LUMTI-101451 format. One line per 2 residues: number of its first residue (from 1); for each residue x, y, z of C-alpha. Coordinates in steps of 0.25 Angstrom, whole numbers. Last residue first. Layout:
BEGIN
NUM> X Y Z | ...
//
This chain:
BEGIN
484> 70 -70 -142 | 71 -63 -128
482> 72 -74 -116 | 61 -75 -105
480> 62 -73 -90 | 51 -81 -82
478> 48 -72 -70 | 52 -76 -56
476> 42 -79 -48 | 51 -85 -36
474> 43 -98 -36 | 42 -99 -51
472> 57 -96 -54 | 61 -105 -42
470> 52 -116 -47 | 58 -115 -61
468> 72 -114 -56 | 70 -127 -48
466> 65 -134 -61 | 77 -130 -68
464> 86 -136 -58 | 95 -125 -52
462> 109 -122 -53 | 107 -107 -56
460> 113 -108 -70 | 106 -121 -73
458> 92 -115 -69 | 96 -103 -77
456> 100 -111 -89 | 86 -119 -89
454> 79 -107 -85 | 82 -100 -98
452> 75 -86 -94 | 86 -78 -101
450> 97 -86 -95 | 103 -73 -88
448> 89 -69 -84 | 86 -82 -78
446> 98 -81 -69 | 94 -68 -66
444> 81 -71 -61 | 86 -83 -54
442> 95 -75 -45 | 84 -65 -44
440> 74 -74 -38 | 84 -83 -30
438> 90 -73 -21 | 77 -65 -18
436> 70 -79 -16 | 80 -84 -6
434> 79 -70 2 | 64 -73 3
432> 64 -88 6 | 73 -85 18
430> 65 -73 22 | 52 -81 24
428> 48 -77 37 | 43 -63 34
426> 49 -51 41 | 37 -44 49
424> 45 -41 61 | 46 -27 59
422> 61 -27 55 | 57 -31 41
420> 64 -22 33 | 76 -24 40
418> 74 -39 38 | 74 -37 22
416> 85 -27 22 | 94 -37 30
414> 90 -48 21 | 95 -39 9
412> 107 -36 15 | 111 -50 19
410> 107 -53 3 | 116 -43 -2
408> 127 -48 8 | 126 -62 3
406> 126 -57 -11 | 139 -48 -8
404> 146 -60 -2 | 143 -70 -13
402> 150 -65 -24 | 151 -50 -30
400> 153 -58 -45 | 138 -61 -45
398> 135 -46 -47 | 131 -35 -39
396> 121 -26 -48 | 109 -29 -39
394> 114 -20 -29 | 119 -25 -16
392> 110 -25 -4 | 106 -11 2
390> 115 -4 14 | 125 3 5
388> 114 7 -3 | 108 18 7
386> 96 20 -2 | 96 35 1
384> 110 37 -1 | 109 29 -13
382> 99 37 -19 | 106 50 -17
380> 119 45 -22 | 113 39 -35
378> 107 53 -39 | 94 60 -37
376> 92 71 -47 | 84 83 -41
374> 95 83 -30 | 91 86 -14
372> 86 72 -12 | 77 71 0
370> 62 71 -5 | 63 65 -18
368> 74 56 -12 | 65 51 -1
366> 53 49 -11 | 62 41 -20
364> 67 33 -9 | 53 29 -4
362> 49 25 -18 | 61 16 -20
360> 57 10 -7 | 43 7 -10
358> 48 1 -23 | 56 -9 -17
356> 60 -9 0 | 72 -17 -2
354> 76 -8 -14 | 88 -17 -18
352> 97 -4 -24 | 104 -6 -36
350> 92 1 -46 | 92 13 -36
348> 107 16 -37 | 104 15 -52
346> 93 25 -51 | 102 35 -44
344> 113 34 -55 | 103 36 -65
342> 98 50 -59 | 84 51 -52
340> 74 63 -52 | 69 70 -41
338> 57 79 -40 | 55 85 -26
336> 44 79 -16 | 29 84 -18
334> 22 70 -18 | 21 71 -34
332> 36 72 -34 | 37 60 -27
330> 29 53 -36 | 39 57 -47
328> 50 52 -39 | 43 39 -37
326> 42 37 -52 | 56 40 -54
324> 60 30 -44 | 51 18 -49
322> 55 21 -63 | 70 21 -59
320> 68 8 -51 | 62 0 -61
318> 75 -6 -66 | 78 -12 -52
316> 67 -22 -54 | 72 -33 -45
314> 77 -24 -35 | 62 -17 -34
312> 57 -30 -29 | 48 -37 -39
310> 33 -37 -38 | 28 -53 -39
308> 14 -54 -44 | 6 -67 -42
306> -7 -69 -48 | -16 -80 -41
304> -7 -78 -29 | -19 -75 -19
302> -26 -88 -20 | -13 -96 -20
300> -8 -89 -8 | -21 -93 0
298> -19 -108 -3 | -5 -106 2
296> -9 -99 15 | 3 -92 20
294> 11 -94 32 | 14 -108 32
292> 29 -107 28 | 27 -113 15
290> 17 -103 13 | 25 -91 18
288> 35 -95 8 | 25 -96 -4
286> 20 -81 1 | 34 -75 -1
284> 31 -62 6 | 29 -48 0
282> 15 -50 -1 | 3 -45 -10
280> -12 -49 -12 | -21 -45 -22
278> -35 -49 -20 | -48 -44 -28
276> -60 -41 -21 | -74 -46 -20
274> -74 -54 -8 | -89 -59 -6
272> -93 -57 9 | -97 -68 17
270> -106 -65 29 | -101 -71 42
268> -94 -58 48 | -85 -58 61
266> -72 -55 51 | -78 -52 38
264> -82 -64 28 | -75 -68 17
262> -79 -71 1 | -73 -75 -12
260> -71 -91 -7 | -57 -93 -11
258> -51 -79 -9 | -59 -76 3
256> -56 -89 9 | -40 -87 8
254> -42 -75 14 | -48 -80 26
252> -37 -91 28 | -26 -80 25
250> -32 -72 36 | -31 -83 45
248> -16 -85 41 | -12 -71 43
246> -9 -62 31 | 5 -58 30
244> 8 -64 17 | -3 -56 11
242> 6 -43 12 | -4 -35 4
240> -18 -40 2 | -24 -31 -9
238> -40 -31 -11 | -45 -26 -24
236> -58 -21 -27 | -73 -25 -29
234> -72 -27 -12 | -60 -21 -7
232> -66 -16 6 | -73 -29 8
230> -60 -37 7 | -53 -27 15
228> -62 -29 27 | -75 -21 32
226> -77 -18 46 | -90 -20 54
224> -90 -11 67 | -85 -13 81
222> -75 -23 77 | -66 -20 90
220> -67 -34 95 | -69 -44 84
218> -81 -47 74 | -90 -37 82
216> -93 -29 70 | -90 -37 57
214> -75 -38 51 | -68 -36 37
212> -62 -46 28 | -48 -41 26
210> -46 -33 39 | -53 -41 48
208> -45 -53 44 | -33 -45 46
206> -35 -40 59 | -29 -51 67
204> -17 -51 60 | -14 -36 61
202> -14 -29 47 | -1 -23 41
200> 4 -36 35 | -8 -40 28
198> -8 -26 21 | -22 -22 15
196> -25 -16 2 | -39 -12 -4
194> -41 -8 -18 | -56 -4 -21
192> -63 -6 -33 | -63 1 -46
190> -49 -7 -50 | -56 -20 -48
188> -53 -25 -62 | -40 -23 -62
186> -31 -9 -64 | -31 -4 -50
184> -32 -17 -43 | -20 -23 -49
182> -12 -11 -49 | -16 -9 -34
180> -10 -24 -31 | 2 -19 -39
178> 5 -7 -30 | 2 -14 -18
176> 13 -23 -20 | 23 -13 -24
174> 37 -18 -21 | 38 -12 -8
172> 37 -26 0 | 42 -37 -8
170> 34 -43 -19 | 22 -52 -20
168> 9 -48 -27 | -3 -59 -26
166> -14 -56 -36 | -28 -62 -35
164> -35 -61 -49 | -45 -50 -53
162> -42 -50 -68 | -43 -39 -78
160> -31 -31 -74 | -23 -44 -70
158> -15 -44 -84 | -11 -29 -80
156> -6 -33 -67 | 3 -45 -72
154> 8 -35 -84 | 12 -25 -75
152> 20 -35 -66 | 27 -41 -77
150> 31 -27 -81 | 36 -25 -66
148> 45 -38 -66 | 50 -34 -81
146> 56 -20 -76 | 48 -9 -82
144> 44 -2 -68 | 33 5 -61
142> 21 0 -53 | 26 11 -44
140> 14 17 -43 | 2 23 -38
138> 2 33 -49 | 1 23 -60
136> -9 32 -68 | -15 28 -81
134> -25 19 -74 | -30 7 -81
132> -44 7 -86 | -51 -7 -86
130> -57 -10 -100 | -72 -14 -100
128> -79 -27 -104 | -66 -33 -107
126> -66 -39 -121 | -62 -55 -120
124> -50 -59 -125 | -49 -69 -138
122> -42 -82 -133 | -26 -81 -131
120> -17 -88 -142 | -12 -75 -150
118> -9 -69 -137 | -2 -80 -131
116> 7 -81 -143 | 10 -66 -142
114> 12 -67 -128 | 23 -78 -131
112> 29 -69 -141 | 30 -57 -131
110> 37 -65 -121 | 47 -71 -131
108> 49 -55 -135 | 52 -51 -120
106> 47 -37 -120 | 55 -24 -119
104> 44 -18 -118 | 32 -21 -109
102> 23 -33 -114 | 7 -32 -112
100> -1 -44 -115 | -16 -46 -122
98> -18 -32 -123 | -32 -29 -119
96> -33 -15 -114 | -33 -18 -99
94> -20 -27 -102 | -13 -16 -109
92> -17 -5 -100 | -12 -12 -88
90> 3 -16 -95 | 4 -1 -100
88> -1 4 -86 | 9 -5 -78
86> 20 1 -86 | 30 -4 -96
84> 29 8 -106 | 37 0 -116
82> 25 -8 -121 | 20 -20 -128
80> 5 -24 -129 | 0 -37 -134
78> -13 -37 -140 | -23 -48 -145
76> -32 -46 -155 | -46 -54 -151
74> -53 -41 -147 | -52 -35 -161
72> -59 -21 -162 | -61 -19 -147
70> -48 -25 -143 | -39 -17 -152
68> -47 -4 -148 | -44 -6 -133
66> -29 -11 -137 | -26 1 -146
64> -24 11 -134 | -13 2 -128
62> -6 3 -140 | -5 19 -138
60> -7 25 -152 | 1 33 -164
58> 16 32 -159 | 16 19 -152
56> 16 16 -137 | 10 3 -133
54> 16 -6 -141 | 8 -17 -148
52> 8 -32 -151 | -6 -36 -159
50> -10 -50 -161 | -19 -57 -172
48> -17 -46 -183 | -25 -39 -193
46> -40 -36 -192 | -39 -23 -200
44> -42 -15 -186 | -31 -21 -180
42> -21 -18 -191 | -27 -4 -191
40> -24 -4 -177 | -9 -8 -178
38> -7 2 -189 | -12 14 -180
36> -4 8 -168 | 9 12 -173
34> 24 5 -176 | 17 -8 -185
32> 20 -23 -185 | 13 -34 -192
30> 16 -48 -188 | 14 -62 -193
28> 17 -73 -182 | 26 -84 -183
26> 35 -83 -171 | 47 -78 -179
24> 37 -67 -183 | 33 -63 -170
22> 48 -61 -167 | 51 -54 -179
20> 39 -44 -179 | 42 -42 -164
18> 56 -38 -166 | 53 -29 -177
16> 41 -22 -170 | 49 -20 -158
14> 61 -14 -166 | 52 -5 -173
12> 46 1 -160 | 33 8 -163
10> 25 -5 -160 | 12 -12 -166
8> 13 -27 -169 | 2 -35 -175
6> 4 -50 -174 | -2 -59 -185
4> -4 -74 -181 | 0 -83 -191
2> -9 -88 -203 | -13 -102 -203
//
């Protein structure tokens, strides 16, 4: 039996060499080229069982080839690679028919696994029409080349043709609504309304009316019929922010909507079909809330069909520079003076813990644009604004510092957390959250040191292997794969 043939198009010779050798060792036949024209000629001639293509090539953008390949040979799978690791690249690749998108630098073992899945996958059906992705990313700060952000881009891209319910979890200021808007803007309901409601900002006694609407006379003061957010979002997306703060009665009604696909207004009797996609978000640990009887377990599983965890900015410090420059550019468009950051300033920001996450970084950049007298912002100006003496120890602190510095860092972090909830809205799961914040980076660093070997990591941590696996699952830690 003739082995499958993989066609490679990439203008980087070293990439072509690495892929050719790896695929050859795995038993595939390989043909490689540095340009799109040759790749298209091979496709026209009926060659190849799978295509691996870069996006930026000397003669044509690889993404522009995808619709032509789908029309001519719909059974030919295409894997797209790109160093342009942006949300738009991932979305366009998915919408134009790519089997998978991989950012560069890629994990070679992951690529080989994707190749195997692509060749084994059934022939995809051609979509009736191709969604149109927005070329501008003006709303946001879904910016970053870190591995965590790349996985979020890929998840959003995979969901562009599905109407699945999504649960977004992340600390305040990480951009949960931005992700919800991206899921809407690039999804099948993009022509419908996007309606957001914050559960924590609505009085408990008004939440059901806000969500489902009410009839005239339903309660004192209801002088007219009022549509709820479900009705306002018909044909589009309903974003339920801070879902963990929803009272028990409203949780029960929402569960029924998700189960039956219909609802009634407060004071109404006629069922109304719920024609919305639900995206929920929370900064709370809902599993802990379930254990404490504060959140319905059955509702959690209805909402948590596709979970997306947004990492805090301190876990993706490599993205701080790109985000900071983006916010400075936006400040200029708002009429503030143009500023640039020198490298020591960026390093100072990378060492900061960012308790307010991306929102805090944006505020800092606007403040510096408005108040810093120098065109080039240095580390001294950044540190003065951050007041770094009051922040927890930087990530660069080593184990040799001993237990006392770690204890001080934890103490400072808890003080910042409590100070941020002086309004009395602090959650009741601080113990679990602090433990998770310590355990997660510890396990991540150990897995990184063992190149993803869970047996070695468990031995280093002094844990049973099954215990480690459970913690990886419960803490939603991505599996780390080694490079061949």
